[in-house]
C-alpha positions in Angstrom: -28.4 28.3 -2.8 -28.6 24.6 -2.1 -31.9 22.8 -2.0 -32.8 22.0 1.6 -35.1 19.0 1.1 -33.9 15.6 -0.1 -35.5 12.2 -0.2 -32.8 9.4 -0.2 -33.1 5.7 -0.8 -30.5 3.4 0.8 -30.1 0.0 -0.8 -29.2 -3.1 1.2 -28.6 -6.4 -0.5 -26.5 -9.6 -0.5 -24.1 -9.3 -3.5 -23.1 -12.5 -5.2 -20.2 -13.8 -7.3 -22.3 -13.2 -10.4 -22.1 -9.7 -11.8 -25.2 -10.2 -13.9 -27.2 -11.2 -10.8 -25.9 -8.2 -8.9 -26.9 -5.9 -11.7 -30.4 -7.4 -11.6 -30.7 -7.0 -7.8 -29.5 -3.4 -7.7 -31.7 -2.4 -10.6 -34.8 -3.7 -8.9 -33.9 -2.0 -5.6 -33.1 1.3 -7.3 -36.4 1.3 -9.2 -38.2 0.6 -5.9 -36.5 3.5 -4.2 -37.3 5.8 -7.1 -40.9 4.7 -7.1 -41.1 6.0 -3.5 -39.8 9.4 -4.6 -36.1 9.0 -3.9 -34.1 11.7 -5.7 -30.8 10.1 -4.6 -30.3 6.4 -4.4 -27.2 4.9 -2.7 -25.8 1.5 -3.4 -23.3 -0.3 -1.0 -19.7 -1.2 -1.4 -18.6 -3.7 -4.1 -22.1 -3.7 -5.5 -21.0 -5.1 -8.8 -19.2 -8.1 -7.5 -18.5 -9.9 -4.1 -15.7 -12.3 -4.8 -12.8 -12.8 -2.4 -10.9 -15.1 -4.7 -8.8 -12.9 -6.8 -8.2 -15.4 -9.6 -12.0 -15.8 -10.0 -12.6 -12.1 -9.8 -9.9 -11.4 -12.5 -12.0 -13.5 -14.9 -14.9 -10.9 -14.8 -13.5 -7.6 -13.4 -13.4 -4.9 -16.1 -11.9 -1.4 -16.5 -14.4 1.4 -15.7 -15.1 2.1 -19.3 -16.4 -1.4 -20.0 -17.9 -2.4 -16.7 -21.5 -3.7 -17.4 -22.8 -2.7 -14.0 -21.7 0.9 -14.3 -23.2 1.1 -17.8 -26.5 -0.3 -16.5 -26.6 2.1 -13.6 -25.8 5.1 -15.7 -28.6 4.2 -18.1 -31.0 3.7 -15.2 -30.1 7.0 -13.5 -30.8 8.8 -16.8 -34.1 6.9 -17.4 -35.4 7.7 -13.9 -33.9 11.2 -13.7 -32.3 10.5 -10.3 -28.8 10.8 -8.7 -27.3 7.4 -8.2 -24.3 6.8 -5.9 -22.7 3.6 -7.1 -21.3 3.0 -3.6 -18.3 1.1 -5.0 -17.3 -1.2 -7.8 -14.4 -3.6 -8.1 -12.6 -2.4 -11.2 -9.2 -3.0 -12.9 -6.7 -0.3 -12.1 -5.5 1.9 -15.0 -2.1 2.1 -13.3 -1.0 -1.5 -12.5 -2.1 -5.1 -12.2 -4.2 -4.5 -9.1 -7.9 -3.7 -8.8 -9.4 -0.5 -7.5 -12.4 -0.1 -5.1 -14.1 2.8 -6.8 -17.2 4.8 -5.9 -18.9 6.8 -8.6 -21.6 9.5 -8.3 -23.9 9.5 -11.3 -26.1 12.5 -12.2 -29.7 12.4 -13.4 -28.5 12.7 -17.0 -26.5 9.5 -16.6 -23.2 11.3 -16.5 -20.4 10.6 -14.0 -20.1 13.5 -11.6 -17.4 12.2 -9.3 -15.0 9.3 -8.8 -13.4 8.2 -5.5 -10.9 5.4 -5.0 -11.0 3.9 -1.5 -8.0 5.3 0.4 -7.7 3.0 3.5 -7.2 -0.7 2.9 -8.9 -3.3 5.1 -5.9 -5.3 6.4 -7.1 -6.9 9.6 -7.0 -10.2 11.6 -10.2 -10.8 13.5 -11.3 -13.4 16.1 -12.1 -16.8 14.8 -9.5 -16.8 12.1 -11.3 -14.2 10.0 -8.6 -12.3 8.0 -8.5 -9.7 5.2 -5.6 -8.2 3.2 -7.3 -5.7 0.8 -3.9 -4.1 0.1 -2.6 -7.3 -1.5 -5.0 -7.0 -4.4 -6.2 -3.3 -4.5 -4.5 -0.1 -5.3 -5.4 2.5 -2.7 -6.6 6.0 -3.6 -4.7 9.1 -2.6 -7.2 11.9 -2.7 -10.4 13.0 -0.9 -13.3 13.7 -3.1 -16.1 16.2 -2.6 -18.9 16.3 -5.3 -21.2 19.2 -5.9 -24.9 18.4 -5.9 -28.2 20.4 -5.7 -28.1 19.8 -1.9 -24.5 21.0 -1.4 -21.2 19.2 -1.0 -21.3 15.4 -1.0 -18.3 13.6 0.4 -17.4 10.2 -1.0 -15.8 7.6 1.3 -15.9 3.8 1.4 -16.3 1.3 4.4 -13.0 1.1 6.3 -12.4 4.8 5.7 -15.0 5.2 8.5 -12.3 4.5 11.1 -10.2 7.5 10.0 -12.1 10.6 11.3 -9.6 13.1 9.9 -10.9 12.3 6.4 -14.5 13.2 7.3 -13.4 16.4 9.0 -11.4 17.4 5.9 -14.5 16.8 3.7 -16.8 18.7 6.1 -14.4 21.7 6.3 -14.2 21.7 2.5 -18.0 22.1 2.3 -19.6 18.7 2.7 -23.2 18.6 4.1 -23.6 14.9 3.4 -21.1 12.2 3.9 -21.5 8.8 2.2 -20.1 5.6 3.6 -21.2 2.7 1.4 -20.0 -0.5 3.1 -19.6 -4.2 3.3 -18.9 -4.2 7.0 -18.1 -7.6 8.5 -20.7 -9.0 10.8 -18.1 -9.2 13.6 -16.9 -5.6 13.4 -20.3 -4.3 12.5 -22.0 -5.6 15.7 -19.2 -4.0 17.8 -18.7 -0.7 16.1 -20.9 0.2 13.1 -23.6 2.4 14.7 -21.1 4.1 17.1 -18.7 5.0 14.3 -21.4 6.4 11.9 -23.0 8.4 14.7 -19.6 9.7 15.7 -18.7 10.9 12.2 -22.1 12.7 12.0 -21.7 14.4 15.4 -18.0 15.4 14.7 -18.7 17.0 11.4 -22.3 18.3 11.7 -23.2 16.4 8.5 -25.8 13.9 7.5 -24.2 10.5 7.1 -25.6 8.0 4.6 -24.4 4.4 4.7 -25.8 1.8 2.2 -24.7 -1.7 3.2 -24.2 -5.2 2.2 -25.9 -7.9 4.4 -26.1 -11.6 4.9 -24.2 -14.7 4.0 -22.4 -14.3 0.6 -21.4 -16.9 -1.9 -17.7 -16.3 -1.4 -18.0 -17.0 2.3 -18.1 -13.5 3.6 -20.7 -12.5 6.2 -21.8 -8.8 6.3 -23.6 -6.9 8.9 -26.3 -4.9 7.1 -28.0 -2.1 9.0 -27.8 0.5 6.3 -28.1 3.8 8.2 -29.0 7.4 7.7 -27.8 9.6 10.6 -28.6 13.3 11.3 -26.0 15.9 12.0 -27.0 15.7 15.7 -26.2 12.0 15.7 -29.8 10.7 15.5 -30.4 7.5 13.6 -33.1 8.4 11.1 -33.3 5.0 9.3 -32.0 1.5 9.9 -32.5 -1.2 7.3 -31.9 -4.1 9.8 -30.2 -7.3 8.7 -32.2 -8.3 5.5 -32.2 -7.1 1.9 -34.4 -4.2 1.1 -34.7 -0.4 0.6 -35.2 2.3 3.2 -36.3 5.8 2.1 -35.7 8.8 4.3 -36.3 12.5 4.1 -33.5 14.9 5.0 -33.9 18.5 5.9 -30.4 19.9 5.1 -31.1 23.0 7.2 -30.3 20.7 10.1 -26.6 20.9 9.1 -26.3 24.6 9.9 -28.5 24.2 12.9 -26.2 21.5 14.4 -23.0 23.4 13.6 -24.5 26.6 15.1 -25.1 24.8 18.4 -21.7 23.2 18.6 -19.3 24.8 16.2 -16.4 22.5 17.0 -15.7 22.0 13.2 -14.3 25.5 13.2 -12.3 25.4 16.4 -9.2 23.6 15.3 -6.0 24.7 16.9 -2.4 23.8 15.9 -1.1 21.3 18.4 2.5 20.4 19.1 3.1 16.6 19.2 4.1 14.9 22.5 7.7 15.3 23.5 
């Protein structure tokens, strides 16, 4: 039977163009969360490197096996005896010349328990000339990933995936009790949609949703929204990190998953629908 109680630490920080600096910042934050009793610590998207200039990124981005941030986080998880969700790292693809945006779940022995490559690419044109073309430099993933933990199924997603509810429904129906959405949401889209989307995914699936986040003004010119959140299966915001770097620790009662699904079992009421004529 899964363990029903879980203390989670959500890390929020402002990643830089220096991988060494990002390792330092995330190690300090992870230790702070563990010192408060966190059994699972979640890092945000692109926690190893925030660099929009592909030529500059290519000078430091590594394959998974040689990435220094991943090596440091694996050693730290083993030292502290915690689960560590490395929200995502920018890594070289094993398939072609592009990068991958890869999340990794690390166990308390330092071993990698699950890998997930971001499926949905952030290709958008926002107000004020803010534009992103993630697909030009990143190879998208093709498979949903559900990891097994002492607390039950743990669904791995990343940032822009949040706008595709069918992915979360698939994970929940496959056994997820917790859905993770490590992110580097833009300030513009975050202010408009972040809280609403995260609460919606929790309500629709009857899962806890954990979203570690990037925040602030980054060296590469990007501005991210912050507000790392933990949301209950009933859609309640249990923790909100605000707009500045820090760590929030929250206790989850996983029995709330079954309680929410028992009240509104919509997750199990799918019907086959014919498309419009």
